VMD Tcl script that builds the backbone (N, CA, C; Angstrom):
set m [mol new atoms 351]
animate dup $m
set s [atomselect $m all]
$s set {name element resname resid chain x y z} {
  {N N MET 1 A 82.202 105.208 99.869}
  {CA C MET 1 A 82.819 106.257 100.673}
  {C C MET 1 A 84.215 106.552 100.112}
  {N N MET 2 A 84.589 107.798 100.045}
  {CA C MET 2 A 85.849 108.202 99.420}
  {C C MET 2 A 87.067 107.573 100.086}
  {N N ARG 3 A 87.092 107.463 101.399}
  {CA C ARG 3 A 88.283 106.986 102.090}
  {C C ARG 3 A 88.560 105.511 101.837}
  {N N ASP 4 A 87.588 104.775 101.283}
  {CA C ASP 4 A 87.794 103.357 101.021}
  {C C ASP 4 A 88.428 103.106 99.658}
  {N N MET 5 A 88.586 104.137 98.867}
  {CA C MET 5 A 89.196 103.953 97.550}
  {C C MET 5 A 90.650 103.532 97.720}
  {N N GLN 6 A 91.072 102.645 96.869}
  {CA C GLN 6 A 92.440 102.132 96.956}
  {C C GLN 6 A 93.298 102.776 95.879}
  {N N ARG 7 A 94.532 102.996 96.210}
  {CA C ARG 7 A 95.513 103.439 95.224}
  {C C ARG 7 A 96.800 102.690 95.514}
  {N N PHE 8 A 97.790 102.883 94.664}
  {CA C PHE 8 A 99.054 102.169 94.848}
  {C C PHE 8 A 100.211 103.150 94.809}
  {N N VAL 9 A 101.197 102.885 95.652}
  {CA C VAL 9 A 102.444 103.633 95.663}
  {C C VAL 9 A 103.515 102.639 95.219}
  {N N VAL 10 A 104.282 102.988 94.197}
  {CA C VAL 10 A 105.333 102.093 93.722}
  {C C VAL 10 A 106.623 102.436 94.449}
  {N N ALA 11 A 107.104 101.477 95.243}
  {CA C ALA 11 A 108.326 101.665 96.027}
  {C C ALA 11 A 109.096 100.362 96.035}
  {N N GLY 12 A 110.400 100.454 95.839}
  {CA C GLY 12 A 111.225 99.248 95.823}
  {C C GLY 12 A 110.804 98.280 94.733}
  {N N GLY 13 A 110.270 98.823 93.617}
  {CA C GLY 13 A 109.861 97.981 92.504}
  {C C GLY 13 A 108.546 97.250 92.720}
  {N N GLN 14 A 107.819 97.570 93.796}
  {CA C GLN 14 A 106.546 96.904 94.064}
  {C C GLN 14 A 105.428 97.932 94.180}
  {N N ALA 15 A 104.236 97.532 93.752}
  {CA C ALA 15 A 103.050 98.370 93.923}
  {C C ALA 15 A 102.463 98.056 95.294}
  {N N ILE 16 A 102.431 99.066 96.158}
  {CA C ILE 16 A 101.981 98.882 97.536}
  {C C ILE 16 A 100.610 99.539 97.698}
  {N N ALA 17 A 99.644 98.755 98.158}
  {CA C ALA 17 A 98.265 99.240 98.306}
  {C C ALA 17 A 98.138 100.207 99.478}
  {N N THR 18 A 97.496 101.351 99.196}
  {CA C THR 18 A 97.172 102.330 100.237}
  {C C THR 18 A 95.712 102.729 100.049}
  {N N ASP 19 A 95.186 103.454 101.038}
  {CA C ASP 19 A 93.867 104.034 100.836}
  {C C ASP 19 A 94.038 105.325 100.039}
  {N N SER 20 A 92.955 106.048 99.852}
  {CA C SER 20 A 92.988 107.239 98.994}
  {C C SER 20 A 93.918 108.335 99.512}
  {N N GLU 21 A 94.240 108.319 100.831}
  {CA C GLU 21 A 95.124 109.348 101.390}
  {C C GLU 21 A 96.567 108.873 101.553}
  {N N GLY 22 A 96.855 107.635 101.202}
  {CA C GLY 22 A 98.226 107.146 101.298}
  {C C GLY 22 A 98.525 106.306 102.520}
  {N N TYR 23 A 97.521 106.020 103.343}
  {CA C TYR 23 A 97.746 105.128 104.490}
  {C C TYR 23 A 97.839 103.694 103.983}
  {N N LEU 24 A 98.795 102.962 104.497}
  {CA C LEU 24 A 98.966 101.567 104.085}
  {C C LEU 24 A 97.716 100.752 104.381}
  {N N ARG 25 A 97.452 99.784 103.507}
  {CA C ARG 25 A 96.390 98.805 103.760}
  {C C ARG 25 A 96.910 97.708 104.690}
  {N N SER 26 A 98.218 97.415 104.589}
  {CA C SER 26 A 98.824 96.361 105.406}
  {C C SER 26 A 100.118 96.891 106.026}
  {N N LEU 27 A 100.213 96.837 107.362}
  {CA C LEU 27 A 101.401 97.341 108.064}
  {C C LEU 27 A 102.689 96.691 107.577}
  {N N SER 28 A 102.611 95.445 107.167}
  {CA C SER 28 A 103.817 94.708 106.770}
  {C C SER 28 A 104.391 95.192 105.437}
  {N N ASP 29 A 103.655 96.045 104.711}
  {CA C ASP 29 A 104.155 96.562 103.430}
  {C C ASP 29 A 105.107 97.735 103.595}
  {N N TRP 30 A 105.298 98.235 104.816}
  {CA C TRP 30 A 106.122 99.432 105.011}
  {C C TRP 30 A 107.595 99.149 104.734}
  {N N SER 31 A 108.258 100.133 104.156}
  {CA C SER 31 A 109.719 100.116 103.993}
  {C C SER 31 A 110.179 101.575 103.962}
  {N N GLU 32 A 111.469 101.770 104.127}
  {CA C GLU 32 A 111.992 103.138 104.016}
  {C C GLU 32 A 111.757 103.680 102.615}
  {N N ASP 33 A 111.838 102.802 101.600}
  {CA C ASP 33 A 111.541 103.235 100.226}
  {C C ASP 33 A 110.123 103.780 100.125}
  {N N PHE 34 A 109.176 103.059 100.748}
  {CA C PHE 34 A 107.779 103.517 100.728}
  {C C PHE 34 A 107.688 104.921 101.334}
  {N N ALA 35 A 108.314 105.118 102.500}
  {CA C ALA 35 A 108.265 106.424 103.165}
  {C C ALA 35 A 108.854 107.511 102.269}
  {N N MET 36 A 109.962 107.217 101.596}
  {CA C MET 36 A 110.602 108.223 100.741}
  {C C MET 36 A 109.731 108.566 99.532}
  {N N VAL 37 A 109.123 107.548 98.909}
  {CA C VAL 37 A 108.269 107.795 97.748}
  {C C VAL 37 A 107.035 108.596 98.153}
  {N N LEU 38 A 106.391 108.192 99.238}
  {CA C LEU 38 A 105.196 108.902 99.700}
  {C C LEU 38 A 105.542 110.345 100.089}
  {N N ALA 39 A 106.653 110.536 100.776}
  {CA C ALA 39 A 107.079 111.892 101.159}
  {C C ALA 39 A 107.283 112.746 99.912}
  {N N ARG 40 A 107.937 112.178 98.910}
  {CA C ARG 40 A 108.176 112.918 97.667}
  {C C ARG 40 A 106.839 113.310 97.028}
  {N N GLU 41 A 105.872 112.382 97.019}
  {CA C GLU 41 A 104.544 112.686 96.474}
  {C C GLU 41 A 103.884 113.827 97.241}
  {N N GLU 42 A 104.174 113.925 98.532}
  {CA C GLU 42 A 103.573 114.956 99.380}
  {C C GLU 42 A 104.431 116.218 99.446}
  {N N GLY 43 A 105.488 116.284 98.635}
  {CA C GLY 43 A 106.326 117.467 98.563}
  {C C GLY 43 A 107.257 117.648 99.740}
  {N N LEU 44 A 107.625 116.539 100.374}
  {CA C LEU 44 A 108.452 116.595 101.576}
  {C C LEU 44 A 109.802 115.915 101.320}
  {N N GLN 45 A 110.879 116.611 101.651}
  {CA C GLN 45 A 112.227 116.041 101.581}
  {C C GLN 45 A 112.582 115.545 102.976}
  {N N LEU 46 A 112.739 114.234 103.145}
  {CA C LEU 46 A 112.996 113.677 104.475}
  {C C LEU 46 A 114.413 113.973 104.945}
  {N N THR 47 A 114.497 114.559 106.134}
  {CA C THR 47 A 115.768 114.890 106.776}
  {C C THR 47 A 116.009 113.886 107.910}
  {N N PRO 48 A 117.196 113.913 108.522}
  {CA C PRO 48 A 117.412 113.043 109.692}
  {C C PRO 48 A 116.370 113.254 110.790}
  {N N GLU 49 A 115.880 114.481 110.970}
  {CA C GLU 49 A 114.842 114.726 111.974}
  {C C GLU 49 A 113.538 114.014 111.622}
  {N N HIS 50 A 113.160 114.062 110.340}
  {CA C HIS 50 A 111.959 113.331 109.915}
  {C C HIS 50 A 112.102 111.842 110.246}
  {N N TRP 51 A 113.281 111.290 109.937}
  {CA C TRP 51 A 113.497 109.860 110.192}
  {C C TRP 51 A 113.444 109.553 111.685}
  {N N GLU 52 A 113.935 110.478 112.512}
  {CA C GLU 52 A 113.840 110.264 113.969}
  {C C GLU 52 A 112.395 110.161 114.405}
  {N N VAL 53 A 111.550 111.050 113.884}
  {CA C VAL 53 A 110.128 111.019 114.232}
  {C C VAL 53 A 109.484 109.741 113.698}
  {N N ILE 54 A 109.778 109.400 112.454}
  {CA C ILE 54 A 109.209 108.179 111.851}
  {C C ILE 54 A 109.609 106.951 112.668}
  {N N ARG 55 A 110.873 106.854 113.037}
  {CA C ARG 55 A 111.329 105.692 113.823}
  {C C ARG 55 A 110.698 105.678 115.215}
  {N N PHE 56 A 110.545 106.867 115.816}
  {CA C PHE 56 A 109.873 106.946 117.114}
  {C C PHE 56 A 108.437 106.449 116.991}
  {N N LEU 57 A 107.717 106.912 115.963}
  {CA C LEU 57 A 106.318 106.505 115.774}
  {C C LEU 57 A 106.211 104.993 115.590}
  {N N ARG 58 A 107.117 104.433 114.798}
  {CA C ARG 58 A 107.077 102.983 114.555}
  {C C ARG 58 A 107.404 102.206 115.832}
  {N N SER 59 A 108.414 102.639 116.574}
  {CA C SER 59 A 108.794 101.888 117.778}
  {C C SER 59 A 107.729 102.044 118.869}
  {N N HIS 60 A 107.128 103.228 118.968}
  {CA C HIS 60 A 106.054 103.422 119.953}
  {C C HIS 60 A 104.888 102.482 119.638}
  {N N TYR 61 A 104.534 102.398 118.362}
  {CA C TYR 61 A 103.433 101.517 117.960}
  {C C TYR 61 A 103.773 100.052 118.259}
  {N N GLN 62 A 104.992 99.652 117.931}
  {CA C GLN 62 A 105.401 98.260 118.175}
  {C C GLN 62 A 105.417 97.939 119.666}
  {N N GLU 63 A 105.834 98.910 120.478}
  {CA C GLU 63 A 105.934 98.682 121.913}
  {C C GLU 63 A 104.578 98.731 122.617}
  {N N HIS 64 A 103.699 99.651 122.198}
  {CA C HIS 64 A 102.450 99.892 122.923}
  {C C HIS 64 A 101.197 99.414 122.189}
  {N N GLY 65 A 101.315 99.113 120.892}
  {CA C GLY 65 A 100.154 98.657 120.132}
  {C C GLY 65 A 99.176 99.749 119.756}
  {N N VAL 66 A 99.552 100.995 120.023}
  {CA C VAL 66 A 98.730 102.156 119.642}
  {C C VAL 66 A 99.653 103.247 119.101}
  {N N GLN 67 A 99.077 104.148 118.344}
  {CA C GLN 67 A 99.861 105.253 117.821}
  {C C GLN 67 A 100.125 106.273 118.922}
  {N N ALA 68 A 101.277 106.904 118.837}
  {CA C ALA 68 A 101.657 107.919 119.825}
  {C C ALA 68 A 100.754 109.141 119.688}
  {N N GLN 69 A 100.256 109.611 120.816}
  {CA C GLN 69 A 99.502 110.867 120.810}
  {C C GLN 69 A 100.497 112.015 120.660}
  {N N VAL 70 A 100.007 113.145 120.165}
  {CA C VAL 70 A 100.887 114.305 119.951}
  {C C VAL 70 A 101.595 114.693 121.245}
  {N N ARG 71 A 100.894 114.668 122.377}
  {CA C ARG 71 A 101.538 115.071 123.635}
  {C C ARG 71 A 102.678 114.123 124.013}
  {N N VAL 72 A 102.557 112.845 123.657}
  {CA C VAL 72 A 103.634 111.878 123.904}
  {C C VAL 72 A 104.829 112.218 123.013}
  {N N MET 73 A 104.558 112.584 121.764}
  {CA C MET 73 A 105.638 112.988 120.846}
  {C C MET 73 A 106.332 114.235 121.369}
  {N N ILE 74 A 105.538 115.228 121.795}
  {CA C ILE 74 A 106.110 116.485 122.295}
  {C C ILE 74 A 106.996 116.211 123.511}
  {N N ARG 75 A 106.518 115.399 124.437}
  {CA C ARG 75 A 107.305 115.078 125.637}
  {C C ARG 75 A 108.620 114.402 125.237}
  {N N HIS 76 A 108.555 113.419 124.345}
  {CA C HIS 76 A 109.754 112.695 123.921}
  {C C HIS 76 A 110.744 113.631 123.210}
  {N N PHE 77 A 110.259 114.396 122.235}
  {CA C PHE 77 A 111.176 115.221 121.444}
  {C C PHE 77 A 111.644 116.465 122.200}
  {N N THR 78 A 110.891 116.926 123.178}
  {CA C THR 78 A 111.388 118.008 124.037}
  {C C THR 78 A 112.585 117.499 124.840}
  {N N ARG 79 A 112.482 116.265 125.347}
  {CA C ARG 79 A 113.631 115.667 126.059}
  {C C ARG 79 A 114.804 115.428 125.116}
  {N N THR 80 A 114.515 114.975 123.900}
  {CA C THR 80 A 115.564 114.616 122.943}
  {C C THR 80 A 116.207 115.827 122.272}
  {N N TRP 81 A 115.391 116.766 121.824}
  {CA C TRP 81 A 115.854 117.888 121.021}
  {C C TRP 81 A 115.854 119.223 121.753}
  {N N GLY 82 A 115.236 119.290 122.910}
  {CA C GLY 82 A 115.095 120.567 123.609}
  {C C GLY 82 A 113.724 121.169 123.353}
  {N N PRO 83 A 113.346 122.186 124.145}
  {CA C PRO 83 A 111.983 122.723 124.095}
  {C C PRO 83 A 111.598 123.393 122.777}
  {N N ASP 84 A 112.532 124.021 122.082}
  {CA C ASP 84 A 112.166 124.694 120.830}
  {C C ASP 84 A 111.842 123.689 119.727}
  {N N ARG 85 A 112.732 122.739 119.516}
  {CA C ARG 85 A 112.543 121.776 118.430}
  {C C ARG 85 A 111.596 120.640 118.814}
  {N N GLY 86 A 111.338 120.455 120.090}
  {CA C GLY 86 A 110.414 119.409 120.510}
  {C C GLY 86 A 108.974 119.883 120.605}
  {N N SER 87 A 108.735 121.123 120.219}
  {CA C SER 87 A 107.399 121.717 120.384}
  {C C SER 87 A 106.413 121.217 119.328}
  {N N ASN 88 A 105.136 121.379 119.642}
  {CA C ASN 88 A 104.068 121.031 118.714}
  {C C ASN 88 A 104.239 121.815 117.408}
  {N N HIS 89 A 104.577 123.088 117.513}
  {CA C HIS 89 A 104.753 123.944 116.335}
  {C C HIS 89 A 105.858 123.393 115.424}
  {N N TYR 90 A 106.988 123.032 116.023}
  {CA C TYR 90 A 108.107 122.530 115.224}
  {C C TYR 90 A 107.753 121.193 114.561}
  {N N LEU 91 A 107.089 120.305 115.298}
  {CA C LEU 91 A 106.684 119.019 114.724}
  {C C LEU 91 A 105.716 119.223 113.558}
  {N N HIS 92 A 104.847 120.205 113.659}
  {CA C HIS 92 A 103.945 120.505 112.544}
  {C C HIS 92 A 104.690 121.149 111.371}
  {N N ASP 93 A 105.744 121.904 111.665}
  {CA C ASP 93 A 106.578 122.437 110.577}
  {C C ASP 93 A 107.267 121.296 109.824}
  {N N LEU 94 A 107.710 120.274 110.563}
  {CA C LEU 94 A 108.349 119.117 109.922}
  {C C LEU 94 A 107.371 118.348 109.035}
  {N N PHE 95 A 106.143 118.225 109.513}
  {CA C PHE 95 A 105.114 117.454 108.808}
  {C C PHE 95 A 103.930 118.370 108.500}
  {N N PRO 96 A 104.066 119.206 107.443}
  {CA C PRO 96 A 103.062 120.242 107.177}
  {C C PRO 96 A 101.723 119.733 106.636}
  {N N VAL 97 A 101.663 118.490 106.179}
  {CA C VAL 97 A 100.413 117.956 105.624}
  {C C VAL 97 A 99.722 117.100 106.685}
  {N N GLY 98 A 99.116 117.774 107.675}
  {CA C GLY 98 A 98.390 117.055 108.718}
  {C C GLY 98 A 99.159 116.852 110.008}
  {N N GLY 99 A 100.364 117.392 110.091}
  {CA C GLY 99 A 101.141 117.281 111.322}
  {C C GLY 99 A 101.692 115.883 111.555}
  {N N PRO 100 A 102.366 115.690 112.683}
  {CA C PRO 100 A 102.996 114.400 112.950}
  {C C PRO 100 A 101.969 113.291 113.171}
  {N N GLN 101 A 100.764 113.659 113.621}
  {CA C GLN 101 A 99.746 112.658 113.892}
  {C C GLN 101 A 99.218 112.031 112.600}
  {N N LYS 102 A 99.070 112.828 111.547}
  {CA C LYS 102 A 98.565 112.287 110.280}
  {C C LYS 102 A 99.717 111.975 109.323}
  {N N GLN 103 A 100.452 112.997 108.902}
  {CA C GLN 103 A 101.508 112.781 107.925}
  {C C GLN 103 A 102.618 111.906 108.502}
  {N N GLY 104 A 102.979 112.138 109.746}
  {CA C GLY 104 A 104.014 111.311 110.375}
  {C C GLY 104 A 103.616 109.849 110.418}
  {N N ASN 105 A 102.399 109.577 110.860}
  {CA C ASN 105 A 101.924 108.195 110.911}
  {C C ASN 105 A 101.822 107.577 109.525}
  {N N ARG 106 A 101.380 108.364 108.551}
  {CA C ARG 106 A 101.274 107.865 107.172}
  {C C ARG 106 A 102.654 107.438 106.668}
  {N N LEU 107 A 103.651 108.306 106.877}
  {CA C LEU 107 A 105.008 108.001 106.408}
  {C C LEU 107 A 105.638 106.868 107.205}
  {N N ALA 108 A 105.223 106.714 108.457}
  {CA C ALA 108 A 105.739 105.626 109.294}
  {C C ALA 108 A 105.052 104.300 108.977}
  {N N GLY 109 A 104.081 104.350 108.070}
  {CA C GLY 109 A 103.409 103.123 107.663}
  {C C GLY 109 A 102.369 102.641 108.643}
  {N N LEU 110 A 101.908 103.533 109.527}
  {CA C LEU 110 A 100.881 103.144 110.492}
  {C C LEU 110 A 99.510 103.401 109.887}
  {N N LEU 111 A 98.535 102.657 110.343}
  {CA C LEU 111 A 97.197 102.754 109.789}
  {C C LEU 111 A 96.514 104.027 110.256}
  {N N ARG 112 A 95.525 104.439 109.496}
  {CA C ARG 112 A 94.739 105.625 109.837}
  {C C ARG 112 A 94.104 105.425 111.208}
  {N N THR 113 A 94.142 106.452 112.053}
  {CA C THR 113 A 93.503 106.336 113.363}
  {C C THR 113 A 91.991 106.459 113.183}
  {N N LYS 114 A 91.253 105.875 114.097}
  {CA C LYS 114 A 89.797 105.815 113.976}
  {C C LYS 114 A 89.154 107.197 113.858}
  {N N GLY 115 A 89.699 108.186 114.540}
  {CA C GLY 115 A 89.094 109.509 114.547}
  {C C GLY 115 A 89.407 110.361 113.337}
  {N N GLU 116 A 90.218 109.878 112.414}
  {CA C GLU 116 A 90.606 110.703 111.259}
  {C C GLU 116 A 89.580 110.635 110.153}
  {N N HIS 117 A 89.498 111.726 109.385}
  {CA C HIS 117 A 88.633 111.726 108.209}
  {C C HIS 117 A 89.481 112.061 107.006}
}
mol reanalyze $m
mol bondsrecalc $m
mol representation Tube
mol addrep $m
């Protein structure tokens, strides 16, 4: 199956194993360097807003043991940034390759969700 193919992202001088789409094989391999290298590969320049979303995704996962649903992200960022910048549309503009649920989680070093292909 294509999604089981392994590749490596070199970050911080180490080769880090990911699946074919860039999701980490091991959560403990995540670093900010990894996020920056993967973002660059995906044509994304990380801004402070990107880092806010990435940190939110990581802390939500650590606190709840599950990835944040998009509606949870929208509720949080609407409170934090206001209704325009906290919207689903704006979050997808920030993460154009699959939105915050896919690209955001990938950059945050979270594993692929079961429903993704």
